[in-house]
Steps between C-alpha positions, in 0.01 A plus 500: 500500500386861456244631242612526149605854389234692317532475118473823297313423178628693204269376226176322434688205350674473831171509687351221300831293513468542870189271485683217324537301824125496546455251213210688350373365168603686186173702477387859555636632832303760691708779660295694761590864553386713799392857462574710806872557530573295181299647212372799687709739713280497807770627728574809297136568447417467874793727598381773268148470621617490871703813461219687329247392754706550809772760411616539857527125582818296496570287202747234387731512198417191284830337586423529868198278496548164676166310492261400218209646671514883540328518828738242651824677432711494819553880470135552606468785251213362309203436743215273391215762497682740261646223289142370447371846425746526214476149341129482534443841342312469166746486211810397690557171335402600149739797501816313612800569274647189328830367633780594251501259210224282642235542238738445205663196669171338577383530142819354373502221759153405373636465150761246596414164338367258767434771753160630629523818712228559738445777753439371856429771749322542836215731579590741781247622751345419838151455365345315208400832352849634519650182358253520207588858446857404486441217245295723265770773512767255429316383198481873383876514535549172308268606219676842470858377514470143336177501304162330529638159426670500830174558710362150421513226763767321296734801543391654825442339842417705811500279812612508864632146480765471217579135588182386309618665180679257279840596350861416491638838627356782694690824486400684813664760738331353804750290693239223572231523240354157615413655835221758552544756772203376708525134423735206534687357204278393216523192282825415336515704170598345172714802421849596605544850657727739321558804723467831315751706698380797710680672787279331760570148381870506444585369853174313576582143624202372310682585174815314576591252229238622258562621146484874452410745219669831601345697212289448193786615275692191602294258293654631183862441628685208352 
């Protein structure tokens, strides 16, 4: 028997109904939401920075991207040293533009009775200093776009291992958010992965059978 077809989620009611089979008690349910590629348009931001920094270099249209990690794209266009020079530059993460409709949708999701929305993002960087810079810049972004309330530990978690963060859903563009690039699979998470659709995850085998959210505007659809 092959994998179940991916489910396109059209509203938050549908997302929460998706969890009915889990048998969760009728209490507050935590929905975890990633930042890069879900709330923040990292891809567009990176492309703009790349073209400004390396005007003579090749680049990919957003729809041509085929891997979650920029420097692992099979095209070979984005080499690790230059990718790193851009994403570790001061101000990169705090200046990312929001994904269309993301900020408004997250605020509305958090107002749904019985739902607790919480940001769950990973710090990017090859050194502890770079990861801390990333975390602090993401807090600047959150404070500016969502308000001070969202910067507390109850609303914002920045960790390499998302499997340890409790929740019923994790909305994430990464095909396998329970696996870190340099480590084996982590512990079994309590959450169910909902794929936030991006060009690089549309055909990824790791996303087969998972529910999808193709755009933030879909949650309002009935």
